[in-house]
N, C-alpha and C positions, 0 to 999 in steps of 0.2 A: 548752174551755180558754181561749179569748179572754175569755169572760165572767169567769172566775176571775182572769185576769191584770188585767183592768180593775177588778175588785172590789178586788184588793190595791192597785193603783195609787191608786184613789179613797180607800181607807182610809188609805194612807200619806200622801197629799196632805193629808188632814184633820189627821193627826198633825204633818205638816210645818208646816201653818199655825199650829198651836198652839205648836210649838217652832221658830218661824221665825227665831229670832235668828241661827242659824248661817249661813243663806242670806243674810239681810240684811246680816250683818257682812261676808260675802264681796263682796257688791255694793257696800257702802260702801268697802271696801278698793279695789275696782276703780275707783270714781269718784274717790276721793281720790288714788290714784297717777296716774291720767290727768290730773287737774287740776294736780297738782304738777309733773309732767313738762312739760306745755305752758306753765305759768307760768315755770318755770325756764329752759327752752331756747327759748321763743318758737316761731318757725316751725320745723317739723321736716320734713326732706326725705322724699319718699315712700318710699324704701327703708328708712329708719330708722323711719318710721311703721308700715310693714308688720312689721318685726321687733319693734317695741314691742307691736303688736297680738297677735302670737302668743305672746310671752313672758307678757303679762298673761293671756291665755286659758289658758296652761299652768298658771300658779299659781292662777288662779281655779278651774280644773277640779279641781286637787288639793284646794283648800280646800272646794269644794262637795261633791265626791263622797266625800271621806274620812269624812264624817259619815253616810254611808248606813246603816251598821250600828252606829253608836255607841250607839243607844238599845236595842239588842237584848240584853237580859239573858238569863240561862240559862233562866228560866221562859218568856220570850217565844219563845225559840228552840224550846223543846219544844212550845209552843202552835202555832207555825208548822209544826213537823214533823208534827203530828197532822193539821192542816187542809189543808196545801198540798203540792204537789210542788215539788221544788227548782228546776226550770227556770221554773215559774210565778212564784215569788218573785223570782228573779234577773232575769227579763225585766221584771217590773213595776218593780223598783228601777232597772234600766237606763233604762226609758222616762222615769221621773221625773227622773233625772239628765240625760237628753237634753233634756228640756223646760227644765230650769234653765239649762243651758249655752246653749241657743238664746236664752233671755231675756238672759243675760249678754253673748252675742255681739252681739245686736241693740243693746243698750245701749252697748257699747263702740264699735261702728261709729257710732252716733249722736253719742256724745261726741267722737270723733275728727273727725267731719265738722263739728261745731260749732266746736271749738277750732282746727282747721286751716283752716276756712273754705274747704274744697275738696272738692267731691263726688267720689265714686268714679267712675272712668271706665267700668268694666264691672261693674255691680252684679250682673248675672245670673250671670256666671262666678264672681265672688267668693262669691255665695250658694251655688252648687253646691259650691265648694271647701270652704266653711265647714261646710256640712251634712254632706258626706262625711267631713270630718276629725273633726268632733265626734262622729259616730256611733262611729268607731273609738276615739277617746279615752275616751269615757264607758264603752264596753264594757270596755276594758282596766282603767280605773280602778275600775269596779264590781266586777270580779273581784278586784282587789287589795284593795279595801276589805273584801270578804267574808272574804278570807284573813287580813288583818291584824287583824280584829275579835277574833281569838283570842289576839292578842299583847298584852302589857302595854305595849310600845313601839309603839303603833299608828301614830302620826304618822311616826316614824322609818322604820318598815318601808314605809309607803306611798311616802315620798319616794325611798327606795332602789330599790324595785321598779318604780316608775312611769316614771321618766325613761328607762331603756333602751327600754321599750315605746313610749313616745310620740315619741321622736326621729324614727323613720321618717315618721310622720304629719306632724310639724312641718316636716321638710325638704321633703316634697312639697307641703304646704300653702303654705309660704313661696314656693316656686318658682312655683306657680300664681297666688299672690296678686301677685307681681311682674309676671307676664304680664297679669293682669287690670288692673293699673295702667299697663300699656304701658311699664314701665320696661325690660323686656327683651322680645325678640321670639323666640318659639319656636313651631314648627309641631307640636310633639308634645303638644298640650294633651290630646287624647283618650287618649293613652297614659298620661299622668300621672293622669287621672281614673280610668282602668281600674286603675291601680296602687293608688289609694286604695280603690277598690271591693274589690280583692283583699285588701288589708290588713284592711279591715272584715270581710270574710267569715271570714278566719282568726281575728280577735279574737272575733267573735261565736260562732264554733264552739268556740273554747277556753272562752269564758264558759259556754256551755251544757254542754259535755262535762265540764269540771273542777269545776263547782259541786257535783255529788253527792259529790265526795271530801271537801269541807269541810262538807257538809250535816249529817252525823251526828256531827261532831266535838264 
């Protein structure tokens, strides 16, 4: 099973490299917005910087993951239906989206460090928070992207369905990010991390369980 998943992921990465404009446009959007914000407002306080980080990650995730199934025509869907199992395809798509968002997150942290000229105080905690948060966000968005690929109003459906699912992750992620920057003091760090893990388990389970419902549509 793992071999087939990595085969799908490798094949899709090759296709992504050929049709790389969607991902590069999302990265360009991320860089441009960050540059403009720091040029307009100058020095940004740490709480505002944390909020800006998660807002940009939210919209970047929507832009990046929404194109996961945009190139899947009816013939390609039938081809996948013959060769692969539903959970193999969706896990491969999810892993690719996860890698993309890890790249986007690293780039955004680097840009904010350069523009703010202020290193992060607890990079280890923030890395854990971002990794756990982005696992759940990409799982939820990958499922929504697979469902919305059957709709003519794909972008509208993604925006409507994704925000309610991503809000819990964003709230916990922002809270832990403020703790990592020592803006607030909280001794419940482990409880928040466990909460993120629980949300991730739920979203990944939903991703694997519900994908067969849209697989034959």
